[in-house]
C-alpha positions as MATLAB code, in Angstrom:
seq = 'MPPILTGVLLQLLAIAFFVAMDTSIKLLTADFPVGQLMFARFAVSVLLVATVMRVVKGRVPWRSRAPGLQAVRSLSLAGANCLFSLALMQVPLSDATAVNFASPLFTVAMASLWLGEKVSARRWLGIVIGLAGVAVALRPPFLTGGPMPHWAILLPLGTAFLYGVYQILTRKLAALDDPDTTILHTSVAASLATALVQPFLWITPDSMAGWGSLLSLGVLGCIGHVFLVLAFARAPASVLAPMMYSQLLWAVLASWLVFSHPPDRFTWIGAAVITLGGLLVAWPEGRR';
ca = [
     -14.381   -7.491   -2.552;
     -12.361  -10.706   -2.168;
      -9.071  -10.225    0.138;
      -6.765  -11.201   -2.703;
      -8.185   -8.468   -5.035;
      -8.141   -6.054   -2.281;
      -4.488   -6.666   -1.702;
      -3.695   -6.529   -5.397;
      -5.272   -3.322   -5.597;
      -3.325   -1.858   -2.530;
      -0.122   -3.126   -4.075;
      -0.870   -1.196   -7.245;
      -1.421    1.947   -5.202;
       1.724    1.447   -3.335;
       3.656    1.018   -6.406;
       2.518    4.413   -7.868;
       3.706    6.217   -4.769;
       7.030    4.684   -4.867;
       7.647    5.806   -8.507;
       6.574    9.292   -7.420;
       9.237    9.095   -4.646;
      11.871    7.498   -6.947;
      11.478   10.454   -9.322;
      11.549   13.043   -6.567;
      14.837   11.234   -5.532;
      16.353   11.386   -8.969;
      15.693   15.075   -9.178;
      17.151   15.691   -5.654;
      20.356   13.930   -6.120;
      21.503   17.040   -8.017;
      21.430   19.102   -4.819;
      21.856   16.459   -1.870;
      24.038   13.354   -1.243;
      22.003    9.962   -1.242;
      22.517    9.320    2.297;
      20.833   12.550    3.264;
      17.842   11.758    1.125;
      17.405    8.360    2.552;
      17.598    9.833    6.144;
      14.893   12.143    5.227;
      12.854    9.762    3.636;
      12.900    7.139    6.549;
      13.081    9.716    9.468;
      10.138   11.668    8.260;
       8.164    8.601    7.740;
       8.681    7.405   11.320;
       7.567   10.789   12.605;
       4.505   10.865   10.461;
       3.309    7.433   11.254;
       3.897    7.842   14.893;
       2.068   11.082   14.986;
      -1.019    9.744   13.207;
      -1.202    6.567   15.237;
      -1.099    8.693   18.392;
      -3.854   10.950   17.367;
      -6.122    8.502   15.492;
      -5.701    5.590   17.853;
      -4.372    7.130   20.996;
      -1.313    4.979   21.062;
       2.071    4.228   19.332;
       2.435    0.313   19.026;
       6.105    0.118   19.358;
       6.078   -3.449   20.869;
       6.810   -6.210   18.429;
       6.770   -9.984   18.821;
       9.763  -10.314   16.383;
      11.939   -7.017   16.808;
      14.826   -8.570   15.036;
      12.838   -9.404   11.911;
      11.477   -6.134   11.925;
      15.039   -4.506   12.150;
      16.153   -6.736    9.325;
      13.131   -5.783    7.232;
      13.838   -2.133    7.826;
      17.449   -2.453    7.000;
      16.851   -4.256    4.007;
      14.480   -1.619    2.679;
      17.248    1.045    3.524;
      19.760   -0.976    1.611;
      17.433   -1.411   -1.442;
      16.568    2.296   -1.657;
      20.055    3.456   -1.396;
      21.352    1.232   -4.186;
      18.492    2.264   -6.442;
      18.963    5.964   -5.501;
      22.738    5.487   -6.468;
      21.790    3.982   -9.869;
      19.403    6.697  -10.592;
      22.577    9.256  -10.598;
      23.790    7.694  -13.817;
      21.002    5.828  -15.563;
      17.367    6.692  -16.607;
      14.451    5.872  -14.192;
      12.853    3.562  -16.640;
      16.023    1.443  -17.283;
      16.824    1.114  -13.402;
      13.027    0.245  -12.802;
      13.361   -2.468  -15.576;
      16.328   -4.184  -13.891;
      14.741   -4.031  -10.610;
      11.736   -6.275  -12.006;
      14.117   -9.134  -10.953;
      12.619   -8.595   -7.502;
       9.609  -10.937   -8.189;
      11.666  -13.624   -9.166;
      13.588  -13.483   -5.773;
      10.359  -12.892   -3.916;
       8.624  -15.891   -5.444;
      11.610  -18.134   -4.747;
      12.053  -17.059   -1.209;
       8.108  -17.394   -0.750;
       8.438  -20.916   -1.970;
      11.639  -21.751    0.290;
      10.979  -19.633    3.567;
       7.130  -19.320    3.706;
       6.323  -22.879    1.967;
       4.000  -21.261   -0.254;
       3.042  -23.288   -3.349;
       4.374  -21.944   -6.611;
       2.937  -23.748   -9.778;
       5.175  -24.189  -12.896;
       2.915  -21.774  -14.536;
       3.950  -18.974  -12.355;
       7.466  -19.935  -12.556;
       7.138  -19.749  -16.431;
       5.373  -16.377  -15.924;
       8.327  -14.900  -13.914;
      10.735  -16.238  -16.705;
       9.008  -14.547  -19.361;
       8.610  -11.326  -17.312;
      12.317  -11.354  -16.970;
      12.711  -11.861  -20.648;
      10.724   -8.528  -21.147;
      12.969   -6.700  -18.529;
      16.053   -7.826  -20.784;
      14.395   -6.446  -23.823;
      13.473   -3.286  -22.238;
      17.094   -2.777  -21.188;
      17.892   -2.482  -25.015;
      21.124   -5.005  -24.894;
      23.694   -4.389  -27.467;
      23.096   -7.713  -29.228;
      19.477   -6.440  -29.840;
      20.210   -2.682  -30.522;
      23.740   -2.827  -32.014;
      24.595    0.048  -29.362;
      27.081    0.315  -26.604;
      27.248   -1.386  -23.493;
      24.753    0.259  -20.843;
      26.468    2.119  -17.657;
      27.745   -0.146  -14.985;
      25.533    1.354  -12.474;
      22.651   -0.495  -14.193;
      23.756   -3.413  -12.213;
      22.759   -1.840   -8.860;
      19.291   -2.361   -9.264;
      20.068   -6.157   -8.952;
      20.902   -5.590   -5.455;
      17.954   -3.497   -5.016;
      15.925   -6.371   -6.362;
      17.181   -9.004   -3.949;
      17.010   -6.752   -0.861;
      13.267   -5.848   -1.827;
      12.578   -9.474   -2.110;
      13.917  -10.079    1.401;
      11.772   -6.996    2.573;
       8.521   -8.414    0.971;
       9.132  -11.886    2.209;
       9.523  -10.526    5.788;
       6.405   -8.316    5.367;
       4.506  -11.450    4.636;
       6.013  -13.402    7.585;
       5.531  -10.540   10.143;
       1.785  -10.359    8.943;
       1.319  -13.531   10.983;
       3.224  -12.362   13.935;
       2.522   -8.444   14.417;
      -0.436   -6.093   13.996;
      -0.138   -4.363   10.713;
       0.084   -1.090   12.550;
       3.227   -2.271   14.345;
       4.855   -3.346   11.039;
       3.958   -0.071    9.375;
       5.609    1.752   12.269;
       8.860   -0.229   12.287;
       9.319   -0.057    8.483;
      11.546    2.934    8.932;
      12.697    2.710   12.574;
      16.006    0.783   12.002;
      16.539    2.548    8.522;
      16.264    5.907   10.075;
      18.567    5.138   12.899;
      21.252    3.639   10.473;
      21.212    6.611    8.030;
      21.227    9.058   10.974;
      24.854    7.589   11.737;
      26.337    9.257    8.712;
      24.518   12.720    8.716;
      27.388   14.568   10.547;
      29.656   13.589    7.531;
      27.341   14.622    4.597;
      24.578   16.694    5.611;
      23.625   19.889    3.426;
      21.280   22.273    4.756;
      18.593   23.260    2.396;
      18.774   26.967    1.423;
      15.145   27.440    0.907;
      11.557   26.250    2.109;
      11.280   24.540   -1.197;
      14.318   22.264   -0.353;
      12.949   21.529    3.000;
       9.705   20.605    1.548;
      11.146   18.412   -1.106;
      13.024   16.414    1.652;
       9.823   16.283    3.671;
       7.988   14.833    0.602;
      10.090   11.860    0.317;
       9.064   10.818    3.712;
       5.385   11.203    3.022;
       5.396    9.475   -0.398;
       7.450    6.575    1.184;
       5.218    6.359    4.087;
       1.898    6.275    2.182;
       3.417    3.622   -0.249;
       4.672    1.373    2.654;
       1.282    1.618    4.475;
      -0.626    0.282    1.281;
       2.228   -2.341    0.763;
       1.712   -3.803    4.444;
      -2.075   -3.835    4.261;
      -1.780   -5.605    0.898;
       0.615   -8.309    2.144;
      -1.950   -8.819    5.128;
      -4.536   -9.821    2.553;
      -2.775  -11.891   -0.081;
       0.060  -14.340   -0.604;
       3.599  -12.941   -1.568;
       3.617  -15.202   -4.618;
       0.528  -13.389   -5.877;
       1.512   -9.771   -5.315;
       5.190  -10.026   -6.420;
       4.083   -9.688  -10.026;
       2.347   -6.675   -9.508;
       5.565   -4.890   -9.363;
       5.614   -5.274  -13.218;
       3.290   -2.217  -13.252;
       5.981   -0.048  -12.044;
       7.599    0.038  -15.472;
       4.587    1.847  -16.810;
       4.740    4.430  -14.257;
       8.485    4.745  -14.626;
       8.360    5.291  -18.329;
       5.877    7.935  -18.071;
       7.834    9.594  -15.488;
      11.037    9.395  -17.529;
       9.186   10.917  -20.474;
       7.498   13.681  -18.861;
       9.988   14.776  -16.061;
      13.234   13.777  -17.680;
      12.528   13.954  -21.267;
      13.687   10.382  -22.030;
      10.676    8.914  -24.129;
      10.469    5.219  -24.592;
      11.458    3.475  -27.501;
      10.230    0.496  -29.387;
      12.334   -1.986  -27.069;
      10.780   -0.346  -23.877;
       7.217   -0.962  -25.426;
       7.983   -4.622  -26.477;
       9.600   -5.305  -23.288;
       6.596   -3.923  -21.437;
       4.094   -6.195  -23.330;
       6.152   -9.123  -22.625;
       6.445   -8.115  -18.881;
       2.662   -7.954  -18.758;
       2.190  -11.361  -20.347;
       4.468  -12.750  -17.603;
       2.706  -10.891  -14.961;
      -0.610  -12.041  -15.816;
       0.527  -15.796  -16.071;
       1.698  -15.368  -12.293;
      -1.185  -13.538  -11.005;
      -4.021  -15.573  -12.599;
      -5.627  -17.644   -9.738;
      -5.142  -21.428   -9.420;
      -8.167  -23.481   -9.518;
     -10.486  -24.727  -12.119;
     -10.023  -24.070  -15.760;
];
């Protein structure tokens, strides 16, 4: 299988695990503060990755050629997750996910400016079309005649920018560090940062199910980011970024089945437009 196609498939798997994690977070915000959920998500991931690497490969590859970039990458992910989790306390998962689709625009722009990747006019057009689909999926008042959405719907815009930074650094570090090192460092700085606030907000779970739910966040996030790092080691960031559009379909399904928020016609129309934009960006350059 061509490396780029392998990267795309790995990216799609990563997205499925991220939606499962987001769904769990939205459920758990009723019982635990967001800061505690973030700590569980990152700390468990670090311990799990380090243990697996120790058992399977006999070593834990802590040493990085760019520790500063690894730390910024990890903290960018922590900030993105925190803003998205705060948004989920107020808005449906599908709506927050739709706004978060501004991330490919940031990623493609930064891939062009920071990494020097060539981004054609067709791919820029695809990104613009995808964002138009996101706008439709949000059901703005001028289309629906309804009220303005909750202000928390703006938080995923911050998530989109920070996640764009995270993806660009993932691609840049693919040329500097071994993928194992990058996978390990994904949650190191994030877990240290979130650990600082635990004395002020920690709530001890009152059952084994509660402990299991916290642990599951780290497992889902860990698996998703393993797939993500492997994807960026095989394909350009400008090709992988539009695959994030598939997250809306998973998020709509989760909102429908788990939270009883069925999609309406605006969601489906937006999803169709988003898919069109994603295809324009992902279609390979070359001969007609």
